[in-house]
N, C-alpha and C positions, 0 to 999 in steps of 0.2 A: 504494500500500500504506500502510495506517495502522498505527501501532504502538500497543499498549495494554499496560497493566500487569495481570498476572494475580495473583490471590491465591494464594500458595503459602506453605509453611512458612517460607520465607526472609524474608517480610515480615509474619510473625505475631508479636505481642507475647509469645506463649508460648514462642518459641524461645530456648534458652539454650545454654551451652557444648556443644561437640562435637555439634552438630546434634541436640540433645535437646529434645523437647517437654515443657515443665514441667507442662502440664495432663494429658497422658496418660502421662507417664513412659516415653516410648519414643523410640528413635532414628528420625529422619526423613530423607528424601532431598530433594534440591533441587526435585524435581517434586511432592512430596506436598502435599496440602491436605485439610482435613476440615471438617465442619459447624461445628466449634467455632472456626474461624479468626477471629482478632481482629486486623484490619489495624493494622500499626504504620507510621505515615506519617512517621516522623522521619528516615529515611534519604534522602539526596540525593547528587548527584554531588560535593558538597563535603564529605560526611561522611568523616572520617579520624581517626586517633589524635590529632592536634593539636587537634581541637575536640571531643574526648570528655571528659566530666566526670571520668573516671578517669585521664587521661593524666598520667604521672609521679607517681601516687599509689599507696599500698599497695593500693587497691581495684582496680588494674589487674590483670586476669587473666593477661596475657601481657607483663610488663614488659620482657623481653628482646627481644621482637619489635616492640613499639610504636614507631612512628616516623612522620614526616610521610608522608602518602600511603597509609598502611596503614589497613585497616578490618577489624574482627572482629565476631563476633556479639554481643559484650558492649557494643558502642558505645552510649553514652548522650549526649544533647545537653548541651553546657555551658550553664548558666544565665548569661546575660549581663546 
């Protein structure tokens, strides 16, 4: 069996807080995908709050939940 990655709303750059599509202004589901999908390839197994550019800053959407090992839909890579 081979594993592959599917294009879903979870890996689309249009996904924002609360599973909302910023392009279509609608709430989406984990299995949704559309023709406007724009793949966001920044997530990896190492993605978490501690390497998010908003960690411990006022730009963090969930400062009370942010911690090592956590990941949310607002994660942005840190520029090193």
